[in-house]
Phi, psi and omega in degrees: 000150182241124182262108178274128180263158171299150179302330186254024181300140178274162182296325182291323182285327177290321179294323180295318180297315182298319175303318176291326172300320178291323174306317180288357181086018181247173180241126182270147181227092178307131174229116184263135176226175184295325185248356182201160169242140184221168175229118177275150181239131176231166184098359179266144181263348176219190176297146178258137175291118180287345182317303182302344184254330188299329180265003175285141180304131177097351181269122177264334179193164172230116194241123177290142179248122186272333183289132182293337176265084191294304190288329183267003188276150175291340174300318186281325184220105186289327184275148177302134168286132176253113181268127179266105172262093182044046177099348180263114182282114180255117185115001182263204186295324187265150175284136185251129179248128172248130185208153180154186188283154176301313182228146171285120186256319181194172183297313183299319183291311184288326174293318178302314177300316184294313183298318183294305188291329178296317180300327176284343175113015176288160178251333181231149177257123172263148176181133181278125173258317171255115189242106174288124186235148177305312184263134174288355176263352177282164182302123184264357181104166177272358182053243179306313179304322176300317180295321181293322177285331174294319177301321177298310180300319180297315182302320183280322188255341186082358176290145174277160187254128172238124180214155191279134171253120190265346181192168184289338184289323184263355181308313182300323178290316183296319185292331178294330181261320192284143169269342180219117180274123178261127170262119184284173183300323178294335186256007186302329179247028172278090197293328175297316180298316178306310184294321178300308179292337172293333180278346172272168180241050179237133181305149180229130172262113186257110181271134178302135176298146183297349176226022185264153177276168175294325177294325179287331176295312182295323177293328177294314178300324182299318176306318180290312184289327175305331182273000179108353180269104185268354187267075182240136178241125178272148182222120169277124184230018181093144182239162180279120175232192182281355175291128179248358181288332181240159184297316174219181173249115180283114189274078186286350172298336182296328182302301179291330181287315173297326175289331175292313191276326187236156173269356183287151174291159185229127182243142179241142183243094178282343179298304176287329187298332177234333171076016186229118189303319181293344185257353180300315181306303180299324178289326175300316177301312184298324183290321179295317179297327181284347176102021172301147178278342184195169175227148173233118192235137175275121185229129186226136177304331183214073185306325180296341176248013180295147183273354172202143175057027178299329183295331186249005183265140177277149165275175190293326178293321179294322180290322180297321179292319178303315180300319183291324181287317176299323175302320180294320181292316179299318179299321182297335181261009181077023183238161175240189173258124173289137179232141179267157177285138186286143182287000000 
């Protein structure tokens, strides 16, 4: 249920309403919007009787919420959420591009990538320090050294950092460096990890599982938001289908559907979504046209020598071309590309 408050509700009256929710054994979640303040309720297994609340001071209305993903639902919050990633607004007017290599390999590689994507207009540098890989023999990342190199690249370029956190054990180290914590597709339903990042107050990029439905993605986001972390960005990165000509099937249906169902920002990863270097650009254009709030693109100074995901990584010249074409698509929709101030 959603308790809608009067615009002039006092702090004391709101506290009394939240206290009453707790007395009934539920959890109140204050939600601020442009046109209203409301309190979402979680912890109930069935419908909640609105009677105890309707007559309380400051209550304007009580609205049942039908979606199982209550707090991330558009029913609970009509306005789009804008996630602040260290000063970069994701979900606002401008499209935000995150770009960089799949993995941090060495200092020269990550600095070259950072300088290149920054020059083309990216706002965030992506790069894996801790890499969960399908094969135990594949490159697993530089770990702590990788985080240090990402921090150096941020210091030089001004780009914010998005990097993957693969487990609760390494979360503290990653959270200390990252501006945006990425939960990868394999971990979308790692509920211990979802709860752990939910207990932090750091933005999270939640990738859709490779065989997960949109409802399951939204329920995974609900795990994070229900713990108090409202800074969640959803990411469509392609799903596993019967098609074998591409690495995955990029489900761009997800963009309008997630936008309809949820107030959270939606980012698209065309690199993993199709897995073919030459096809990343047209899929990035399509994602921008579909209304995505951002893109996350794999870019490597020398993709053919990349230690991971080279086949889907763009070189710097290709990324520059992608950015200029995506910029045109965004402009046609009345949007721009967000740019960070250079360091």
